[in-house]
C-alpha positions in Angstrom: 20.5 42.4 9.7 20.0 39.8 12.3 18.3 36.4 11.5 17.1 34.5 14.5 16.6 30.7 14.1 14.4 28.7 16.4 11.3 26.9 15.3 11.0 29.7 12.7 13.2 32.1 10.9 12.6 35.6 12.5 13.8 38.9 11.0 12.9 42.5 12.0 10.7 43.9 9.3 12.5 47.2 9.4 15.7 45.4 8.2 14.1 43.9 5.2 13.8 46.1 2.0 10.4 46.1 0.4 11.8 44.5 -2.7 13.1 41.5 -0.8 9.9 41.3 1.2 8.0 41.1 -2.1 10.3 38.3 -3.3 9.8 36.3 -0.1 6.0 36.7 -0.3 6.0 35.5 -3.9 8.1 32.4 -3.0 6.3 31.6 0.3 2.6 32.2 -0.4 1.0 29.2 -2.2 -2.4 28.7 -3.9 -4.6 26.4 -1.9 -5.6 23.5 -4.2 -8.6 22.6 -2.0 -10.1 26.1 -2.4 -9.8 26.1 -6.2 -11.0 22.5 -6.5 -14.1 23.4 -4.5 -14.6 26.5 -6.6 -14.3 24.5 -9.8 -16.9 22.0 -8.7 -19.3 24.5 -7.1 -18.6 23.3 -3.5 -18.7 25.6 -0.5 -15.4 27.1 0.8 -16.4 27.9 4.3 -13.3 28.7 6.4 -11.0 27.7 3.5 -8.6 30.4 2.3 -7.5 30.7 -1.3 -3.8 30.8 -0.2 -1.5 29.1 2.3 1.2 31.2 3.8 4.7 30.2 5.0 5.6 33.8 5.8 3.9 35.8 8.5 4.2 39.5 9.5 3.7 40.5 13.1 3.1 44.3 12.5 2.6 45.0 16.2 6.1 43.7 17.1 7.7 44.5 13.7 8.8 40.9 13.1 8.6 38.7 10.0 8.5 34.9 10.6 9.3 32.4 7.9 9.1 28.6 7.9 12.6 27.5 8.7 13.0 25.0 5.9 13.4 28.1 3.7 16.7 29.1 5.5 19.1 28.3 2.6 17.0 29.9 -0.1 16.6 32.9 2.1 20.4 33.2 2.5 20.8 33.1 -1.3 18.1 35.8 -1.8 19.9 38.0 0.7 23.2 37.4 -1.0 21.7 38.2 -4.4 20.5 41.5 -3.0 23.9 42.3 -1.4 22.5 42.2 2.1 24.8 41.4 5.1 23.4 39.4 8.0 24.2 37.6 11.2 22.6 34.3 12.1 21.7 33.8 15.7 21.1 30.1 16.4 18.4 29.8 19.1 17.5 26.1 18.4 17.2 23.7 21.3 20.4 22.4 22.8 20.2 18.8 24.2 22.8 16.5 25.8 24.7 14.2 23.4 23.2 10.9 22.6 25.5 8.1 21.5 24.5 5.8 18.6 26.6 3.1 17.0 25.8 2.9 13.3 26.3 -0.7 12.2 25.8 -0.2 8.4 27.6 1.1 5.4 26.3 2.7 2.2 26.3 0.9 -1.1 28.1 2.5 -4.0 25.0 4.0 -5.4 24.3 5.7 -2.1 27.7 7.3 -1.6 26.8 10.7 -3.1 23.7 11.0 -1.0 25.6 9.8 2.0 28.2 12.6 1.6 25.6 15.3 0.8 23.2 14.7 3.7 25.4 16.0 6.6 26.0 19.3 4.8 22.5 20.7 5.5 20.7 20.9 8.8 17.3 20.9 7.1 16.4 19.1 3.9 14.7 16.2 2.1 16.2 12.9 1.0 14.5 11.5 -2.2 14.6 8.0 -3.4 12.2 5.3 -4.5 11.1 2.4 -2.3 13.9 0.0 -1.6 16.7 2.6 -2.3 17.9 2.7 1.4 16.5 6.0 2.7 15.8 4.7 6.1 19.3 3.3 6.5 21.0 6.5 5.5 18.7 8.4 7.9 19.8 6.1 10.7 23.4 6.7 9.8 22.7 10.5 9.9 21.1 10.1 13.3 24.3 8.4 14.6 26.5 11.2 13.1 24.3 14.0 14.6 24.5 12.4 18.0 21.3 13.9 19.4 18.0 12.4 20.6 15.9 11.8 17.5 12.2 11.5 16.6 10.8 9.7 13.5 7.3 10.7 12.6 5.2 8.0 10.7 1.6 7.7 9.7 0.9 3.9 10.3 1.6 1.3 12.9 3.3 -0.8 10.2 5.8 1.9 9.5 6.4 2.4 13.2 7.4 -1.2 13.8 9.5 -1.2 10.6 11.5 1.7 12.0 11.8 0.0 15.3 13.3 -3.2 13.7 15.7 -1.2 11.6 16.8 0.9 14.6 17.6 -2.3 16.5 19.5 -3.7 13.5 21.5 -0.7 12.3 21.9 1.3 15.6 22.1 -1.7 17.9 19.5 -0.2 20.2 17.7 -2.3 22.8 14.1 -2.0 23.9 15.1 0.4 26.7 16.4 3.0 24.2 13.5 3.0 21.7 10.3 4.9 22.5 7.1 4.2 20.7 4.2 6.7 20.5 1.1 5.0 19.1 -0.7 1.6 19.1 -1.2 1.8 22.8 2.4 3.0 23.5 3.4 6.3 25.0 7.1 5.9 25.8 8.8 9.3 26.3 12.3 10.2 27.3 14.1 7.7 25.0 17.1 8.7 22.8 15.3 7.3 19.7 11.5 7.7 19.4 9.1 6.7 16.7 5.7 8.4 16.8 2.5 7.9 14.8 1.1 11.3 13.8 -2.3 11.2 15.5 -1.0 9.9 18.8 2.1 12.3 18.7 -0.2 15.3 18.5 -1.4 14.5 22.0 2.2 14.8 23.4 3.7 17.4 21.2 5.1 19.5 24.0 6.8 16.6 25.6 8.2 15.4 22.3 9.5 18.9 21.4 11.4 19.1 24.7 13.3 15.8 24.0 14.0 16.1 20.3 17.2 17.2 18.6 16.6 15.7 15.2 13.2 15.4 13.6 12.6 13.1 10.7 9.3 13.1 8.8 8.9 9.8 6.9 7.0 9.7 3.5 6.8 13.5 3.6 5.2 13.7 0.1 2.2 11.7 1.4 1.6 13.1 4.9 -1.3 15.5 5.6 -0.4 19.2 5.7 -1.3 19.2 9.4 1.9 17.3 10.1 4.0 20.2 8.8 1.9 22.7 10.8 1.9 20.8 14.1 5.6 19.9 14.0 6.6 23.4 13.0 6.5 24.1 16.7 9.7 22.0 17.1 12.9 24.1 17.6 15.3 21.2 17.2 18.6 21.9 15.4 18.1 19.3 12.7 15.3 18.0 10.6 14.9 15.7 7.6 12.1 14.6 5.3 12.2 11.2 3.5 10.4 11.1 0.2 9.7 8.5 -2.5 9.2 11.2 -5.1 10.4 14.8 -5.7 6.9 16.2 -5.7 3.7 16.0 -3.7 0.6 14.9 -5.6 -1.5 17.7 -4.2 0.5 20.5 -5.8 2.0 21.8 -2.6 5.6 20.7 -3.1 6.9 24.2 -2.5 5.1 24.3 0.9 6.7 21.0 1.8 10.2 22.4 1.0 9.5 25.6 2.9 8.7 23.6 6.1 11.3 20.8 5.8 14.1 22.2 3.6 15.3 21.8 0.1 15.9 18.5 -1.7 19.3 17.8 -0.1 20.2 14.5 -1.7 18.7 11.9 -4.1 19.3 8.2 -4.6 19.1 7.5 -8.3 21.6 5.0 -9.6 23.5 6.3 -12.7 24.2 2.9 -14.2 20.6 1.7 -14.3 18.6 -0.1 -11.8 19.3 -3.5 -13.2 23.1 -3.3 -12.5 22.3 -1.6 -9.2 20.2 -4.4 -7.9 22.3 -7.1 -9.7 19.1 -8.4 -11.5 20.8 -9.9 -14.5 18.2 -11.9 -16.4 15.5 -10.7 -14.0 15.4 -7.2 -15.4 11.8 -6.0 -15.9 10.3 -7.0 -19.3 8.5 -4.2 -21.1 5.6 -5.2 -23.3 4.1 -2.5 -25.6 0.7 -3.3 -27.0 -0.7 -1.6 -30.1 -4.3 -0.3 -30.1 -6.6 1.2 -32.7 -7.8 4.0 -30.5 -7.9 7.3 -32.5 -8.9 10.9 -31.6 -9.0 13.9 -33.9 -9.0 16.8 -31.4 -5.6 16.7 -29.8 -6.3 20.0 -27.9 -9.1 18.3 -25.9 -6.9 16.4 -23.6 -9.5 15.5 -21.0 -12.0 14.4 -23.7 -9.3 12.3 -25.3 -8.4 10.5 -22.1 -12.0 9.9 -21.2 -12.7 8.5 -24.7 -9.6 6.3 -24.4 -10.9 4.8 -21.2 -14.2 4.1 -22.7 -12.9 2.6 -26.0 -14.5 -0.9 -26.3 -11.7 -2.6 -28.4 -9.0 -1.2 -26.2 -10.8 -2.2 -23.0 -11.2 -5.8 -24.3 -7.5 -5.9 -25.1 -6.5 -4.7 -21.6 -8.8 -7.1 -19.9 -7.4 -10.0 -21.9 -3.9 -9.0 -21.0 -4.7 -8.8 -17.3 -6.5 -12.1 -17.2 -3.6 -13.7 -19.0 -1.1 -12.2 -16.6 -2.9 -13.3 -13.4 -3.4 -16.8 -14.7 0.1 -17.3 -13.3 -0.4 -18.0 -9.6 2.7 -16.1 -8.7 1.6 -12.9 -10.5 0.8 -9.8 -8.4 -0.6 -7.2 -10.7 -1.1 -3.5 -10.2 -3.3 -1.7 -12.8 -3.1 2.1 -13.0 -5.4 4.4 -14.9 -6.4 8.1 -14.8 -10.1 7.4 -14.3 -12.0 5.6 -11.5 -14.8 4.8 -13.9 -12.2 3.0 -16.1 -11.0 0.9 -13.2 -14.6 0.0 -12.3 -15.4 -1.0 -15.8 -12.2 -3.2 -16.0 -12.9 -4.8 -12.6 -16.5 -5.5 -13.6 -15.4 -7.4 -16.7 -12.7 -9.3 -14.8 -15.2 -10.4 -12.2 -17.5 -11.6 -14.9 -14.6 -13.7 -16.0 -14.5 -15.4 -12.6 -11.5 -13.5 -11.3 -11.3 -11.0 -8.5 -9.5 -7.7 -7.7 -9.7 -4.6 -5.5 -9.8 -0.9 -6.3 -7.9 1.5 -4.1 -8.7 5.2 -4.3 -8.6 8.1 -1.8 -12.0 7.0 -0.5 -10.6 3.7 0.8 -9.7 4.0 4.5 -6.4 3.0 6.1 -7.7 -0.2 7.8 -9.2 -1.4 4.5 -6.0 -0.6 2.6 -3.9 -2.6 5.1 -6.3 -5.5 4.8 -6.0 -5.4 1.0 -2.2 -5.1 1.2 -2.0 -8.2 3.5 -4.1 -10.3 1.1 -2.0 -9.2 -1.9 1.3 -10.0 -0.2 0.0 -13.4 0.9 -1.2 -14.2 -2.6 -4.9 -14.3 -1.6 -5.4 -11.4 -4.0 -3.6 -11.1 -7.3 -5.0 -7.8 -8.7 -5.1 -4.2 -7.4 -6.4 -1.3 -9.5 -5.7 2.3 -8.6 -5.5 5.8 -10.1 -2.3 7.9 -10.7 -3.6 10.3 -8.0 -3.8 7.5 -5.4 -0.6 5.9 -6.5 1.6 7.7 -3.9 -0.6 6.4 -1.1 -0.3 2.7 -2.1 1.6 0.6 0.5 2.0 -2.8 -1.2 4.9 -5.2 -1.8 5.6 -8.1 -4.2 4.2 -6.3 -7.3 5.5 -8.1 -10.3 3.0 -7.1 -13.1 2.4 -3.4 -13.8 -0.3 -2.1 -16.2 -0.1 1.5 -17.2 -3.4 2.3 -19.1 -3.4 6.0 -19.6 -1.0 9.0 -19.8 0.1 10.8 -16.7 2.0 13.9 -15.6 4.1 13.0 -12.5 6.7 10.3 -13.3 8.1 10.3 -9.8 5.3 8.2 -8.4 5.7 5.7 -11.2 9.4 5.4 -10.3 8.5 4.3 -6.9 6.2 1.6 -8.2 9.0 0.4 -10.6 11.2 0.2 -7.5 8.8 -2.2 -6.0 8.9 -4.3 -9.2 12.7 -4.5 -8.9 12.3 -5.7 -5.3 10.1 -8.5 -6.6 12.8 -9.4 -9.1 15.2 -9.7 -6.2 12.8 -12.3 -4.7 13.1 -14.4 -7.9 10.0 -13.2 -9.8 10.3 -11.9 -13.3 8.6 -8.5 -13.4 6.7 -7.3 -16.4 5.5 -3.8 -17.4 2.6 -3.5 -19.8 2.0 -0.2 -21.6 -0.1 0.7 -24.7 0.6 2.7 -27.9 -2.4 4.5 -29.4 -2.8 6.4 -32.7 -2.9 10.0 -31.5 0.6 11.6 -31.8 0.3 13.3 -28.4 -0.3 9.9 -26.8 2.6 8.4 -28.7 4.9 11.3 -27.4 3.7 10.5 -23.9 4.5 6.8 -24.3 8.0 7.6 -25.6 8.7 9.5 -22.4 7.5 6.5 -20.3 9.5 4.1 -22.3 12.6 6.2 -21.8 11.9 6.1 -18.0 11.3 2.3 -18.0 14.6 1.7 -19.9 16.5 4.0 -17.7 15.5 1.8 -14.8 16.7 -1.4 -16.5 13.6 -2.6 -18.4 14.1 -4.6 -21.6 11.6 -4.3 -24.4 10.2 -7.5 -25.7 7.7 -8.3 -28.5 
């Protein structure tokens, strides 16, 4: 069997046993969440398919094409079925590009640093502030090929530019920007905003040997599809969490590669960051909320968000927290209606805040983030679903008001709390214990997470 690797993995269908083809189709065809969400709410599904494929069969030419991030799982599947193969590497060959990496990994990054070069395709996972960009720049230097970093915002583009100048010693002549009025091609290090990069994909493809997708758990699926045209020998995704919030984590891995390395300090985040007495404080508040039907999860969460006594307690806690002028509070709930009710009561108490959901556009988000970081705004409210899309710094008060499923996104927010501690502010996490046993079980899991990241329980 011959496997050809370029922008895809290509195999002759006649060389693939039907059993193996069935395994591949099972692994590489995903349910389309948008289709089933529309179906659930009675919305039209015009031109929306129920599945999304990362495997395609060209019956006319007898070739099976597979998203190339699936290369290493494919190899394991072939080995498990005692199939021999040869790999023909047809990826793009470019002249060497010299980079001088002027950084060094911290002790908590050593394992990820050593694992990254072992895979040509993959994803590096670590919360905000863990050093993913620095490790990626070090990997660019070791790969030694012209590189492209794909971002979604102007802010991220200029962050990467500053870091490239600092850690790779690159001058303006060696850094190309695509976006915000720039279209600078032919550089050995390029940073492109997605929407602008789409207009020059062919030119970027011809000059790229190493493709990096920043914040790959948050980018639109179109990013994976458009950049799947690239036949560069290396690619890497950078992620704050292990999973995507839209349920298409497997599709992300198929396009970019497996989770290659993670940055999770073993000795706790407090020792990692050297926080000492600035470790986050964890305050657990008792409520009287009760619910008899534990099987009705959705009904219980809705009732919890509407509970009058609990809501009054939460509002009082928030107002007390933001009475400190240095406080920057982020409130998280599972219901938008809950956030709206909380904000309405807070405004009636002569304080202000902003709600960020998926309906808030990028420009408005950036405006809110700037006000928050400057201290002109002390309170932001959001849902767990919108949490991965939040781009804010200096959070030092975190309110978790309802149970949730994906802890990875919460880890990223706690990482931001720890950054605030490094700036001298004492971070505080507020959570709530309710009467239903199922909610108490959920709280225990969260407390375990908080404490694993250095939080200290206080009365």
